[in-house]
C-alpha positions as CSV (number, residue, x, y, z in Angstrom):
1,M,8.9,2.1,43.6
2,T,9.5,4.7,46.3
3,S,6.7,6.7,47.8
4,S,7.9,9.8,46.0
5,H,6.6,8.2,42.7
6,A,3.0,8.6,43.8
7,D,2.7,12.0,42.1
8,R,4.7,11.0,39.0
9,L,3.2,10.7,35.5
10,C,4.4,7.9,33.1
11,L,3.5,8.4,29.5
12,I,3.3,5.1,27.6
13,V,3.9,5.5,23.9
14,D,3.3,2.4,21.9
15,D,1.3,1.4,18.8
16,S,0.3,-1.9,20.5
17,R,-2.9,-1.5,22.6
18,T,-1.8,-4.6,24.5
19,I,1.5,-3.2,25.5
20,R,0.0,0.1,26.6
21,R,-2.6,-1.8,28.7
22,I,0.0,-4.0,30.4
23,A,2.4,-1.1,31.1
24,R,-0.4,1.1,32.4
25,K,-1.5,-1.6,34.8
26,I,2.1,-2.0,36.1
27,V,2.8,1.7,36.6
28,E,-0.7,2.3,38.2
29,D,-0.3,-0.6,40.5
30,A,3.0,0.9,41.6
31,G,1.2,4.1,42.5
32,M,2.1,6.3,39.5
33,R,-0.3,8.0,37.1
34,A,-0.3,6.9,33.5
35,A,-1.2,8.4,30.1
36,E,-1.0,6.8,26.7
37,A,-0.1,7.7,23.1
38,V,-0.3,5.5,20.0
39,D,2.8,6.8,18.1
40,G,5.7,9.2,18.4
41,L,3.8,12.2,17.1
42,E,1.0,11.8,19.7
43,G,3.6,11.1,22.3
44,L,5.4,14.3,21.5
45,E,2.1,16.3,21.7
46,T,1.3,14.6,25.0
47,C,4.8,15.5,26.4
48,R,4.0,19.2,25.5
49,S,0.6,19.2,27.1
50,A,1.0,16.8,30.1
51,R,4.8,17.2,30.9
52,P,5.3,13.5,32.0
53,D,8.0,12.6,34.4
54,Y,8.7,9.3,32.6
55,V,8.2,8.1,29.0
56,L,8.1,4.5,28.1
57,L,8.8,4.8,24.4
58,D,8.4,2.1,21.8
59,W,11.0,2.1,19.0
60,N,9.0,0.9,16.0
61,M,5.8,2.9,15.4
62,P,4.1,4.5,12.5
63,R,4.2,8.2,11.7
64,M,7.1,8.9,14.0
65,N,9.3,6.2,15.5
66,G,10.6,6.2,19.0
67,L,14.2,7.4,18.2
68,D,12.9,10.4,16.3
69,C,10.4,11.1,19.1
70,L,13.2,10.9,21.7
71,R,15.4,13.3,19.7
72,A,12.5,15.7,19.4
73,I,11.8,15.4,23.2
74,R,15.4,16.2,24.0
75,R,15.5,19.2,21.6
76,E,12.4,20.7,23.2
77,F,12.8,19.7,26.9
78,G,16.5,19.1,27.5
79,D,18.3,16.2,29.0
80,A,16.8,15.8,32.5
81,L,13.0,15.5,32.1
82,P,11.1,13.5,31.0
83,R,13.2,10.4,31.9
84,V,12.9,8.1,28.8
85,I,13.0,4.4,28.7
86,L,13.2,3.2,25.1
87,C,11.4,-0.1,24.5
88,T,11.9,-2.6,21.6
89,T,12.1,-6.1,20.4
90,E,15.4,-5.3,18.7
91,N,18.4,-6.9,20.4
92,D,21.1,-5.4,18.3
93,P,23.7,-3.5,20.5
94,D,23.7,-0.7,18.0
95,F,20.1,0.1,18.9
96,I,21.0,0.4,22.6
97,V,23.9,2.7,21.7
98,A,21.7,4.9,19.5
99,A,19.0,5.1,22.2
100,I,21.5,6.2,24.9
101,E,23.2,8.6,22.5
102,A,19.9,10.2,21.7
103,G,19.2,10.8,25.3
104,A,17.4,7.7,26.7
105,Q,18.1,7.0,30.4
106,E,17.3,3.3,30.0
107,F,16.5,0.6,27.5
108,I,14.1,-2.2,27.9
109,M,13.5,-5.3,25.8
110,K,10.0,-6.7,25.0
111,P,8.5,-8.7,26.4
112,F,8.9,-7.3,29.8
113,D,7.2,-8.0,33.2
114,A,6.4,-5.8,36.2
115,D,9.8,-6.4,37.9
116,I,11.7,-5.5,34.8
117,L,9.7,-2.3,34.0
118,L,9.7,-1.1,37.6
119,G,13.4,-1.8,37.9
120,K,14.1,0.3,34.8
121,L,11.9,3.1,36.2
122,E,13.9,3.0,39.4
123,Q,17.2,3.1,37.4
124,A,15.9,6.0,35.3
125,A,14.7,8.0,38.3
126,L,16.2,11.4,39.1
127,P,18.5,11.1,42.2
128,S,16.0,13.1,44.3
129,D,13.4,10.4,43.6
130,Q,15.5,7.5,44.8
131,D,15.7,6.2,48.3
132,V,19.1,7.1,49.8
């Protein structure tokens, strides 16, 4: 991650405490701040209150799934921010197409490791955040 990520907030939205813990450690070790939400409704509320730069968004969650949350985020905040990486165990190409069409910048498969997650965060970064 570039030094410009030090002041960035990544919201991790996943109903799995383990996934949230792993993702939080990865982004914090990379110098970013992290926040957590347990489902799409809480994630949307956290987007409203904390205005994260990035959202790692699980697809399958109770109350509000990731795709519905992503659509709500785009309706409220537009296409640029937050940068959204949709995360799932589904490997059907239709899921990837649906995520990108709904406004996700990137898509990540579970399980992931630090290299994969940090690489996706780099790919999702705004051009001004990337090293030139």
